N, C-alpha and C positions, 0 to 999 in steps of 0.2 A: 283344550285351552278354555279358560273361563270367560263368561260374559259378565256384565255388571250385575245381573240378577243372581248369578251363582255365588257372588262374593259376600261374605258376612263379616262383621266386625269380630276381631279376635281369632279368626281362622288362621291356620298356618298353611302356606302353599310352597310348592317347589318353583323356584324362580331362577333363571339363569341371567347373569349380568351382561352377557353378550349373546346375540341371536345365533352366532356360529359356534358357541361353546357347547361342549358336551357335559359340562359340570353344572349341577343344580345346587341351589342354596336355600336354606329354610328362611321364609319371610312371613312375618305376622302382619295381618291387616289392621291398620290403625284408623283409616278413614275411607269411606266409600263416597266419592264425589257425586254431585248431583248436576254437574254442568256438562256441556258438550265441548270437545269430545270426552267420553267417559274416562275417568281417571280414578286410581286407587292409591292411597298412601300406604306404603309398607315400611317395615323396619327389618333389616337383615339381622338374624338372630346370632349367628356365629360370632365368637369373640374377635375374629380377625377384622370384622367390619366395624367394631367399636360403636354399635348402635346406629349405624348409618341409616338414614331414612330417605325414601324416594317416592315421587309421584310417577306411577307407571300405568300403562294400558292394562285393563283386566286380562287381555289376551296373553300378556306376558306371564300370568299365573297359570301354569300348564297342568298341574295336578295337585290335589291335596297332599300335604306332606306325608301323611300316613299311608297314602296309596302310591307313593313315588316309585317304589322298587319295580313294580310291573311296568309302569309308564317309562321309566328310564331304560329298562331293558328293551322295550319296543323302540324307543327313540334311537338306541344304539344300533339296532338292526337297520332302521331307516337311514341313519347316517352312513352306514357301511355301504349301502347301494347308491348313495348320492355323492360319492367322492369325485366322480368324473366331472369335467367341464367340457362339454361336447361342442364342436364347431357348428355354426348355423347351417353350413353346407351339408354336413352329415345328418343333422336333424331333419332338414327338409327332404332329403332323399329317403331316409328311413320312414318318415311319415308317409311319403308317397307310396312306398312299397307296402306298408301296412294297409293303407286304404285300398290298394289295388288287389292285394294277394292274401291278406290275413283277415278272415271274418271277425267282426267286432264281438260276436258272441264267444269267441275263443280267447282273444287277447286285445288289449287296448294300449297303444303307445301313448305315454303321458305327455310327450313333447316338452318335457322340462329340460333344463340345461344339463342335467345329469344323465339324460337319455334312459330313464327308467320305464318299465313296462309292467302292466298288471295282466297276469294270465288268469283268465276266468275259468278255463276248462283245460287242465293240464293233459289228461288223456286225449281229449279231442284235438288239441293243438299238436300233440306228438304224432297222432295218426295223420293229421292234415299235412304235416311237414315230412313225415317219414323218418322221425328221429325218436330217441328214447325219452321217457319221462325224466330219467336221471340227468340227461343233458340239459333239460329245461330247469331242473331244480338245483343246478350247480350253485355252490356257495359264491357270494354271500346272499343269494336269494332266500326268501323265507315266506312262510304262510302266515297270513293274518286275516281274520274275518273270512276265512274259507277261500281266500284267493291268494295266488302266488305273486309276490312282488320281486322283480328281478332287476339287476343292474344293467349298465350299458353293454357289458360283454355278452350277456345273454340276449339283449335286445338285438345287437348286430348279428348274433348267431341266427336268430329267428329271421331277420331281414335277408341275410345272405342266402340262407337255406331256401326261403321262399323264392327269391329272385333267380336262383339257379335251378329251381324245380320248374318254374313257369317263365323261362326267359323271354319267350316270344311275345308275351303280353306287354313286356317292357320295351323290348327291341322295336316293336311296331311303333311305339311312341317316339323313340329316338329317330327312327327312319323318317317318320312323318315330319319332324322338326327339321331334319337335315335336308329333306327334299324341299321344304319351304325355304330354307336358307339358299339352296341352289337357285330357286326362282327369284328370290329377293336380290341375290347377288347379280342378277342380270337386269331385272326390271325395277329394283328399288321396292319400297313398301310404304305404307301409311300406318302410323301408330297413333293411339289416342291417349292423352295424358289424363291425370286424375281429375282435371277440371272439365273433361269432355272435349278438349280441343284436339283436332287432328293435325299431325305433323308429317310431312312427306320426307322420307329418308332416301338418299341416293343409294345406289348399290354398295358403294364403299362404306357409307354410314350404316347401312343395314347389317353388313358383315361385321363391322366393328362392334355394334350393339350386341350381336349374337355372341361374338367371341368373349365379350366382357361379362354378359349377364347369363347366357344360357349354356355356353360350352362347358364351363366348370361343373355345372349341375349335371349335364349329360355324361361328362367324363366320370363323375363320381358314381352315377347310376350304372355305367358300364363296369366300373370297378366292383360294385356289389354283385353284378351278374357274373363277373369273371371275364377279364379282358380277352384272354385267349379264346374262351368259349364263345364270347359274343362275336368276335371276328369270324370264327368258323361258322356260326349260325347265319351271319349276314351273307357270307359267301354261298352257303347252302340255299338260302332263300333266293338269291339271284339265279343260281343254277336251276332251281326248281321252276322259277318263273320262265326261264328260257326253254326248259323242257316242255312246260305246259304250252308255250307258244308253238313249239315245233310239232307237238302232238295235235294241236288244233289245225295247223296247216296241213298235216298229213290226213287228218280226218276229212277236211274239206276237199282235198284232192281225190280221195277215194269216193266221196259223194258224187263228184263230177264224172268219174270213170264208171261208176256202178251200172248205169243203164246199158252200156255196151260191153262191159267186161265183168259180168257178175261173178263168175267162178274165180277169176284172179283176185277181184276185190274181196271176196269172201275169205280167201286164203290170207291176203295181206291184212285184213282186219283182225283175223285170228292171231297173226304174228304180232301185230301192233298191240293188241290187248294183252298178249302174253308178256311182251317186253315191258309194259307199263303196269303189270299186275302188282298191287301193293304199294304203288308210288302215290304219295300225296303231293300234289303240285304246289301246295303251300305247307310249311311246317305246321304241325298241329299246335293249337294254343294250350294243350294240356287240360286236365280236369279243371272245371271252374271252381275256384275256392268258395 
């Protein structure tokens, strides 16, 4: 896109009559304005416009007419990956997953309404996620300036794969919020508004606020992890916590018995260690991305 200093009298530029149009028209520069905001007067060349003239922003002149073919082809590719209109709920969840689980040197989520992503290191991201490079390069993704630009379908593929590969890092956040809800539902809570004023919420008000503002987000996050798998992992975490508590009680009991029952305690410790061999009392967080 041109700036005022790029534009010269008599030049012909590629101009589109509507910002969402994929069609470009030849336009000749008649006047370069010297006021603010900057403006350029153009005349549309094709006969269908019958010599129509307009004052436009220089940014609307996107490429010199003789250089239009390469520019229009690139624009077509960008238009192809920007067709989606993604809900703000999905955008927020995917942004969170990328920040937590996808290193920025591998890929950056653009957070635009189309949900596009720039993959900076295709082999590195494929290895990180355990997927093939072909899956990341799926159409209509394309390479420009040595980076891969991908649409929402590939963005969600990246986000879901990461969430399901390292679910515990996200589930821990969900559990923390839900534990806080349980406390707030009994005791109420205090929230601070944008002006720095504190407001006390009753237990019912705290739950209502949570259900309105946070529950949809957490449910969407569970969806990206995989609902069935998320529930299984939460149950496993609870069982492992209980097992850890039981092992701790058994260990303390053996400590008490050891001074008078050394042989029996030694045998019981061996059996306990054998029973717990290989058990992680909390699920592993997985490799750190």
